[in-house]
ZAMARGU-4260 file (C-alpha; in steps of 0.2 Angstrom, whole numbers, plus 5000, padded with zeros to 4 digits):
<rodrens>
0) 5080/5017/4918 | 5084/5011/4935 | 5093/5025/4948 | 5106/5022/4961 | 5103/5030/4977
5) 5122/5031/4984 | 5123/5048/4986 | 5141/5046/4982 | 5139/5037/4966 | 5148/5048/4951
10) 5134/5043/4935 | 5118/5036/4945 | 5108/5036/4929 | 5121/5024/4922 | 5112/5019/4904
15) 5117/5002/4908 | 5107/5001/4925 | 5092/4994/4920 | 5099/4977/4916 | 5109/4974/4929
20) 5106/4972/4949 | 5121/4980/4954 | 5126/5001/4947 | 5137/5000/4933 | 5144/5014/4941
25) 5149/5011/4960 | 5143/4994/4962 | 5128/4997/4974 | 5112/4986/4973 | 5100/4993/4965
30) 5087/4979/4968 | 5082/4987/4987 | 5076/4975/5000 | 5076/4962/4985 | 5061/4968/4977
35) 5062/4986/4974 | 5068/4996/4960 | 5072/5014/4960 | 5066/5024/4943 | 5067/5042/4946
40) 5071/5055/4958 | 5057/5066/4963 | 5061/5078/4973 | 5077/5082/4983 | 5069/5097/4991
45) 5056/5088/5002 | 5062/5093/5021 | 5077/5081/5027 | 5076/5071/5013 | 5076/5064/4994
50) 5061/5057/4988 | 5058/5042/4973 | 5049/5035/4964 | 5053/5015/4966 | 5044/5000/4959
55) 5038/4981/4966 | 5036/4972/4948 | 5024/4986/4940 | 5017/4993/4956 | 5024/5009/4957
60) 5027/5016/4975 | 5035/5030/4986 | 5053/5029/4993 | 5058/5040/5006 | 5076/5042/5010
65) 5086/5051/5026 | 5099/5061/5018 | 5115/5056/5024 | 5119/5072/5035 | 5104/5069/5047
70) 5110/5052/5051 | 5118/5058/5070 | 5104/5073/5072 | 5092/5061/5083 | 5076/5075/5082
75) 5078/5072/5064 | 5079/5051/5064 | 5066/5052/5076 | 5053/5063/5065 | 5058/5048/5050
80) 5054/5035/5058 | 5037/5040/5068 | 5029/5042/5051 | 5033/5023/5049 | 5028/5019/5067
85) 5012/5029/5064 | 5006/5025/5045 | 5009/5005/5052 | 4994/5009/5063 | 4983/5016/5051
90) 4973/5007/5039 | 4962/5020/5029 | 4960/5024/5010 | 4964/5042/5017 | 4982/5036/5024
95) 4994/5031/5014 | 4999/5010/5016 | 5016/5006/5024 | 5020/4987/5023 | 5025/4978/5038
100) 5045/4980/5030 | 5042/4997/5023 | 5056/5004/5034 | 5074/4997/5033 | 5093/5002/5032
105) 5101/5002/5015 | 5119/5000/5016 | 5128/5009/4997 | 5146/5000/4991 | 5158/5001/5003
110) 5149/5014/5014 | 5148/5013/5032 | 5134/5023/5035 | 5118/5018/5029 | 5102/5027/5022
115) 5085/5026/5031 | 5073/5022/5019 | 5054/5022/5021 | 5043/5014/5008 | 5025/5018/5005
120) 5010/5018/4993 | 5010/5030/4978 | 4996/5040/4977 | 4989/5041/4960 | 4983/5060/4960
125) 4990/5078/4963 | 4989/5087/4981 | 4977/5101/4984 | 4990/5114/4982 | 4994/5105/4964
130) 4975/5102/4960 | 4971/5120/4964 | 4985/5126/4950 | 4976/5112/4939 | 4960/5120/4940
135) 4963/5138/4938 | 4966/5143/4956 | 4947/5144/4956 | 4939/5142/4974 | 4928/5127/4979
140) 4909/5128/4979 | 4901/5124/4997 | 4896/5107/4991 | 4916/5102/4990 | 4919/5112/5005
145) 4908/5101/5015 | 4912/5083/5007 | 4931/5085/5010 | 4929/5093/5027 | 4921/5078/5032
150) 4933/5064/5023 | 4947/5074/5033 | 4937/5074/5047 | 4936/5054/5046 | 4954/5053/5042
155) 4958/5062/5059 | 4945/5052/5068 | 4956/5040/5066 | 4973/5046/5070 | 4966/5053/5084
160) 4958/5035/5091 | 4977/5031/5089 | 4983/5043/5100 | 4991/5053/5087 | 4989/5070/5080
165) 4998/5077/5062 | 5004/5094/5067 | 5008/5098/5048 | 4989/5099/5038 | 4991/5111/5022
170) 4987/5108/5005 | 5005/5101/5001 | 5000/5087/5015 | 4983/5082/5007 | 4982/5072/4991
175) 4967/5069/4981 | 4967/5050/4973 | 4958/5047/4956 | 4943/5039/4964 | 4939/5055/4971
180) 4945/5052/4991 | 4957/5063/5000 | 4975/5057/5008 | 4981/5064/5023 | 5000/5062/5018
185) 5018/5067/5026 | 5016/5059/5044 | 5036/5063/5050 | 5027/5077/5061 | 5014/5069/5070
190) 5017/5067/5088 | 5008/5054/5101 | 4998/5062/5113 | 5006/5053/5131 | 5001/5059/5149
195) 5022/5064/5146 | 5019/5073/5129 | 5004/5082/5138 | 5013/5087/5153 | 5028/5093/5145
200) 5020/5107/5132 | 5032/5120/5130 | 5048/5111/5135 | 5061/5113/5123 | 5064/5096/5120
205) 5049/5095/5109 | 5049/5098/5091 | 5041/5113/5085 | 5033/5110/5067 | 5028/5125/5057
210) 5023/5129/5041 | 5016/5147/5037 | 5000/5151/5038 | 4993/5136/5045 | 5003/5133/5060
215) 4991/5138/5075 | 4998/5150/5088 | 5000/5139/5101 | 5009/5125/5091 | 5020/5140/5085
220) 5027/5140/5104 | 5030/5121/5104 | 5013/5116/5112 | 5002/5109/5098 | 4986/5099/5106
225) 4976/5090/5096 | 4965/5104/5091 | 4978/5111/5082 | 4975/5100/5069 | 4959/5108/5067
230) 4965/5127/5067 | 4976/5120/5053 | 4962/5111/5042 | 4952/5129/5045 | 4966/5138/5037
235) 4967/5123/5023 | 4948/5127/5018 | 4950/5144/5020 | 4964/5143/5005 | 4953/5130/4996
240) 4938/5143/4997 | 4945/5160/4991 | 4960/5154/4981 | 4971/5164/4991 | 4985/5160/5002
245) 4984/5161/5020 | 4995/5177/5023 | 4987/5187/5009 | 4986/5203/5015 | 4967/5204/5006
250) 4962/5187/5018 | 4974/5191/5035 | 4981/5206/5043 | 4996/5201/5052 | 4994/5217/5064
255) 4978/5213/5071 | 4977/5196/5068 | 4962/5197/5062 | 4954/5187/5046 | 4945/5194/5031
260) 4942/5180/5020 | 4923/5177/5020 | 4922/5191/5008 | 4932/5181/4996 | 4921/5166/4997
265) 4905/5172/4994 | 4899/5156/4986 | 4899/5148/5003 | 4882/5148/5019 | 4884/5160/5033
270) 4882/5143/5043 | 4898/5135/5036 | 4908/5153/5036 | 4904/5153/5054 | 4910/5135/5058
275) 4928/5140/5047 | 4928/5152/5060 | 4926/5141/5074 | 4940/5129/5068 | 4952/5145/5067
280) 4949/5152/5084 | 4964/5159/5090 | 4964/5148/5107 | 4963/5128/5104 | 4946/5130/5118
285) 4937/5140/5107 | 4941/5127/5093 | 4929/5109/5091 | 4939/5098/5105 | 4937/5082/5096
290) 4932/5075/5077 | 4915/5069/5086 | 4912/5088/5090 | 4915/5094/5072 | 4905/5080/5063
295) 4890/5085/5076 | 4892/5105/5069 | 4895/5098/5051 | 4878/5091/5053 | 4872/5108/5061
300) 4879/5115/5045 | 4869/5104/5034 | 4854/5108/5044 | 4854/5127/5042 | 4858/5125/5026
305) 4838/5122/5024 | 4834/5138/5027 | 4851/5148/5024 | 4857/5140/5003 | 4876/5146/4999
310) 4876/5165/4996 | 4879/5161/4977 | 4874/5145/4970 | 4891/5142/4958 | 4908/5146/4962
315) 4919/5159/4954 | 4922/5151/4939 | 4904/5150/4933 | 4904/5131/4934 | 4896/5122/4944
320) 4906/5112/4958 | 4917/5097/4952 | 4912/5082/4964 | 4927/5069/4966 | 4923/5050/4961
325) 4919/5044/4979 | 4906/5031/4980 | 4886/5034/4984 | 4882/5020/4994 | 4862/5017/4989
330) 4860/5010/5007 | 4869/5024/5016 | 4863/5035/5002 | 4882/5046/5004 | 4899/5044/5002
335) 4904/5027/5005 | 4924/5027/5012 | 4934/5017/5021 | 4942/5019/5040 | 4942/5032/5031
340) 4933/5030/5032 | 4933/5033/5023 | 4916/5036/5014 | 4919/5035/4998 | 4915/5034/4997
345) 4907/5019/5000 | 4913/5016/5010 | 4910/5042/5009 | 4905/5042/5011 | 4913/5038/5017
350) 4915/5025/5043 | 4922/5026/5028 | 4929/5018/5035 | 4935/5014/5047 | 4923/5024/5035
355) 4908/5037/5039 | 4905/5046/5023 | 4892/5057/5030 | 4893/5069/5013 | 4875/5074/5003
360) 4863/5082/5016 | 4856/5098/5009 | 4863/5097/4991 | 4846/5098/4980 | 4834/5107/4977
365) 4822/5099/4990 | 4830/5108/5004 | 4819/5123/4998 | 4804/5114/4994 | 4801/5107/5010
370) 4802/5124/5020 | 4786/5130/5006 | 4777/5113/5009 | 4775/5117/5028 | 4773/5134/5024
375) 4758/5130/5012 | 4750/5115/5025 | 4751/5129/5038 | 4742/5144/5028 | 4729/5133/5019
380) 4723/5119/5033 | 4726/5107/5017 | 4716/5091/5022 | 4723/5073/5021 | 4723/5064/5005
385) 4721/5045/5003 | 4729/5032/4992 | 4722/5019/4980 | 4718/5007/4996 | 4710/5021/5004
390) 4722/5023/5018 | 4724/5041/5025 | 4740/5050/5017 | 4752/5065/5024 | 4744/5081/5027
395) 4756/5089/5018 | 4754/5094/4998 | 4763/5084/4987 | 4779/5088/4979 | 4780/5079/4960
400) 4791/5075/4947 | 4794/5078/4930 | 4805/5065/4918 | 4820/5073/4912 | 4826/5058/4902
405) 4828/5038/4900 | 4842/5027/4896 | 4835/5010/4889 | 4848/4996/4885 | 4841/4981/4898
410) 4832/4968/4891 | 4825/4962/4907 | 4820/4969/4924 | 4835/4979/4933 | 4838/4972/4949
415) 4852/4983/4957 | 4860/5000/4954 | 4874/5009/4963 | 4877/5030/4959 | 4897/5034/4960
420) 4902/5051/4968 | 4905/5059/4953 | 4887/5061/4954 | 4888/5055/4934 | 4893/5038/4932
425) 4878/5027/4936 | 4881/5004/4936 | 4867/4993/4934 | 4864/4974/4936 | 4851/4965/4928
430) 4840/4951/4926 | 4846/4951/4907 | 4864/4943/4915 | 4871/4960/4912 | 4879/4974/4921
435) 4881/4991/4913 | 4890/5007/4915 | 4881/5023/4910 | 4887/5040/4910 | 4871/5049/4916
440) 4876/5069/4908 | 4878/5061/4890 | 4865/5050/4893 | 4876/5037/4885 | 4880/5018/4888
445) 4898/5016/4893 | 4901/4997/4893 | 4890/4982/4895 | 4899/4967/4907 | 4891/4951/4901
450) 4900/4937/4907 | 4888/4930/4920 | 4878/4918/4915 | 4861/4922/4924 | 4851/4935/4933
455) 4863/4947/4941 | 4856/4953/4958 | 4866/4963/4967 | 4882/4976/4966 | 4896/4981/4978
460) 4912/4991/4977 | 4927/4991/4984 | 4931/5008/4997 | 4945/5014/4984 | 4932/5013/4971
465) 4945/5002/4959 | 4935/4986/4959 | 4915/4980/4958 | 4907/4965/4965 | 4893/4958/4957
470) 4886/4943/4958 | 4864/4933/4955 | 4858/4918/4951 | 4874/4911/4943 | 4879/4907/4960
475) 4896/4916/4958 | 4906/4931/4965 | 4913/4941/4950 | 4927/4954/4951 | 4929/4968/4939
480) 4942/4984/4938 | 4936/5001/4939 | 4932/5013/4928 | 4935/5002/4910 | 4927/4985/4917
485) 4939/4972/4914 | 4936/4955/4921 | 4948/4951/4937 | 4942/4934/4941 | 4926/4926/4950
490) 4923/4914/4964 | 4913/4901/4955 | 4898/4891/4966 | 4902/4903/4980 | 4885/4896/4987
495) 4873/4883/4984 | 4860/4893/4978 | 4856/4910/4969 | 4863/4925/4979 | 4855/4939/4983
500) 4865/4952/4991 | 4882/4960/4994 | 4890/4969/5007 | 4909/4977/5008 | 4915/4984/5025
505) 4918/5002/5028 | 4934/4995/5031 | 4937/4986/5016 | 4943/4968/5024 | 4928/4957/5023
510) 4919/4953/5010 | 4901/4949/5012 | 4886/4938/5003 | 4870/4928/5008 | 4859/4920/4999
515) 4840/4914/4996 | 4844/4900/5007 | 4849/4909/5021 | 4866/4906/5024 | 4878/4921/5025
520) 4896/4920/5020 | 4910/4930/5026 | 4926/4933/5015 | 4942/4941/5019 | 4944/4951/5005
525) 4960/4959/5005 | 4980/4952/5010 | 4990/4959/5023 | 4996/4973/5010 | 4976/4978/5007
530) 4976/4970/4989 | 4962/4958/4982 | 4963/4945/4990 | 4955/4934/4976 | 4966/4920/4973
535) 4965/4915/4993 | 4945/4918/4993 | 4944/4906/4981 | 4957/4893/4988 | 4952/4895/5009
540) 4934/4900/5004 | 4922/4910/5016 | 4930/4909/5036 | 4914/4908/5043 | 4895/4905/5037
545) 4882/4912/5047 | 4864/4905/5045 | 4849/4917/5045 | 4830/4910/5050 | 4826/4914/5031
550) 4832/4919/5013 | 4841/4935/5013 | 4835/4951/5006 | 4850/4962/5010 | 4865/4967/5021
555) 4874/4981/5030 | 4888/4985/5040 | 4887/4999/5054 | 4899/5013/5048 | 4912/5006/5062
560) 4912/4990/5055 | 4906/4984/5074 | 4891/4976/5068 | 4883/4967/5052 | 4865/4968/5049
565) 4857/4955/5037 | 4838/4958/5035 | 4828/4944/5030 | 4811/4938/5040 | 4819/4949/5053
570) 4834/4959/5057 | 4849/4951/5063 | 4862/4958/5071 | 4879/4950/5072 | 4894/4955/5082
575) 4909/4956/5068 | 4922/4956/5081 | 4914/4939/5087 | 4913/4932/5069 | 4932/4935/5064
580) 4936/4927/5079 | 4924/4913/5078 | 4930/4893/5076 | 4918/4884/5063 | 4909/4875/5078
585) 4905/4892/5089 | 4898/4904/5081 | 4891/4918/5091 | 4870/4920/5089 | 4865/4938/5083
590) 4853/4948/5092 | 4836/4950/5083 | 4824/4965/5080 | 4807/4961/5079 | 4794/4970/5074
595) 4793/4968/5056 | 4778/4956/5051 | 4785/4954/5034 | 4801/4951/5024 | 4815/4967/5025
600) 4819/4973/5008 | 4834/4987/5010 | 4845/4992/5024 | 4852/5011/5031 | 4862/5016/5044
605) 4862/5035/5049 | 4876/5046/5048 | 4880/5043/5066 | 4879/5024/5067 | 4866/5026/5079
610) 4849/5023/5071 | 4846/5008/5060 | 4833/5010/5046 | 4823/4994/5037 | 4810/4995/5023
615) 4798/4980/5022 | 4785/4971/5012 | 4772/4975/5027 | 4771/4994/5022 | 4783/4999/5035
620) 4798/5007/5037 | 4807/5003/5052 | 4820/5012/5065 | 4831/5005/5076 | 4842/5011/5091
625) 4859/5004/5086 | 4866/5004/5104 | 4850/4997/5113 | 4844/4985/5099 | 4827/4990/5102
630) 4812/4999/5090 | 4814/5019/5089 | 4799/5019/5077 | 4787/5011/5063 | 4781/5023/5051
635) 4767/5018/5042 | 4761/5029/5030 | 4765/5020/5013 | 4751/5010/5006 | 4761/4997/4998
640) 4776/4985/4999 | 4793/4998/5004 | 4806/4991/4992 | 4819/5004/4995 | 4830/5016/5003
645) 4840/5032/5003 | 4848/5043/5019 | 4851/5061/5015 | 4858/5069/5030 | 4846/5070/5042
650) 4832/5063/5030 | 4824/5044/5025 | 4820/5044/5008 | 4808/5026/5006 | 4799/5021/4991
655) 4786/5009/4985 | 4778/4999/4972 | 4766/5013/4973 | 4777/5025/4963 | 4777/5035/4977
660) 4793/5041/4989 | 4790/5050/5008 | 4803/5060/5017 | 4804/5057/5034 | 4815/5066/5047
665) 4826/5053/5053 | 4826/5059/5072 | 4808/5060/5075 | 4800/5048/5062 | 4789/5065/5057
670) 4783/5062/5039 | 4793/5077/5029 | 4783/5076/5011 | 4776/5064/5000 | 4781/5064/4982
675) 4772/5057/4968 | 4773/5059/4949 | 4782/5043/4946 | 4774/5032/4931 | 4782/5015/4938
680) 4783/5005/4954 | 4801/5010/4963 | 4813/4996/4967 | 4829/5007/4970 | 4833/5024/4969
685) 4847/5035/4971 | 4848/5054/4972 | 4861/5066/4961 | 4872/5078/4969 | 4862/5090/4957
690) 4845/5085/4965 | 4840/5074/4950 | 4828/5055/4957 | 4835/5040/4946 | 4824/5026/4947
695) 4823/5008/4941 | 4805/4997/4944 | 4797/4981/4935 | 4788/4989/4923 | 4792/4985/4905
700) 4802/4993/4895 | 4815/4991/4906 | 4823/5008/4908 | 4831/5020/4921 | 4820/5033/4924
705) 4829/5052/4927 | 4818/5064/4936 | 4818/5082/4941 | 4808/5087/4958 | 4795/5100/4954
710) 4794/5115/4965 | 4781/5120/4979 | 4771/5132/4970 | 4760/5140/4985 | 4742/5148/4981
</rodrens>
């Protein structure tokens, strides 16, 4: 079917419209802007307009059409156009994408009055109100609340950075992509934070926007401020945590303006409940003042979870929480998003995304085990232990692990792994020339991708989790769709020698690859429309080529995408903005972070983007200040090569060839815990949301091992 949007058409769904370019009832154009064909009416009750589903070839879009009766209402026109203005400035998986010509005027047959139209990306999922209904209206868990709150804050961080605030946050205006990324929609009510606006607060010319139960007191009076978004976000969270509407008498007393929601959310910790109450403080001055302040408070909540876990381990459905499928990045150890960020996830988690995924702290049984270890130390005076070569080991009593399952199938060494944010899907790359996608809960192999012709060394994923990227010794970079694993194409001879590593920027714009000869290549990953730029990458090649001092083992973008870090014999920090504007003859030199005495194996970065972490063959872990580009600390308790890292809130987990994981305090560099009991060296690791530890090593058989952390028993 092809639908006519002429409001005066007598038969807009004429059966012959599909085969024609003009409506067979009224003669109006059916192919809008020569590219969009409208297929169905989604809603006729959406604010000031109608919402349709349209298609550009086979790509679904959302078409918003302002009702003709509002054509001469200046305030309504301003709101409609503002959505275009705001969305066109925001490039983030948590915001619907609008193309440059997404706003246009449409004239139906013999009409002198135009229809104001806006075409935007269609989000492939429900809004949170619909999602709650689909899930049986069960309150969400603390884990999911922290994840979603972080994602929303990441989106608002970008919006506020562009000097806008949303003014209409509510469950109906938050959608959930199939990847697990939350998307903030309906920016028609957004306001620009200008000096003129701030000076005119309370002026009758400022359009008031109100959504019952979610709108803060100051906004009801036409005096919205950026902190108004935080109130609405808090009220939305209360709805998700209690499954009760915000004006339900059991959670809100309208006579006294008192909230009594906490009794209906027993599954969350006191720390999180206190923070939500801060978000919904009646006075804007008593709420967090910036998105950065919210992220700092979230870090405090995570820290409090160590000693004050949620009051109930499950939500009211009695089921473990659902985990959206953002990407868990082995570099960051949290959701990887795009700027968002998000991050996913990756890029959580998100920065992004820009992606800033800070999403997995305080979620496992280790949260309880660490204080017990310290208690044992203080009460029993545990003596230091020694490693195999006689070096002093930590004084904490060791934690151990129990092997719960193994996944077999790879015929040679596993070179890389990636855990997706559903906490269940694992992707591995191997010297057996295959990539395998696993279902951890079922313990089964979903798919084997076997188009590589040599060792597969590295995996990366786009921020929306739609595309997997792989590379290795066959010198190709291959692209695969997710979740079905279908090949999308490849770049042949991307490097002259085998490729060691890949990384995608948090804003999803750039792909970077590096090889064993020290060449680093930056590619424009997406085109202006945000689509995979594979034909251009193949034809145009990388836009800049850098040279490290030796073979590069790992690459990492800072969460704000301002820096690219490469790890070889030393750490090199490149200015991304300078690289994007560089010419072939004038590439800026990197800042070199000297300190390691041998090759760097793995890189990670803290949630606040301030501390870079490096793992080295020299048996040390380095902490580096990203602002001053200087060393903060060198952590020296490992007795063998340090192969991999995982950042988890304020903890750094480092693993070595000595079959050992050490857990460090990211801020102080203090050793928190030693974990032993693994039966092979640890080349790569991942931590599931339920606390299970996944490892791969270089010892036959080449299996993926899943471990459960044993609780410490205090004598």
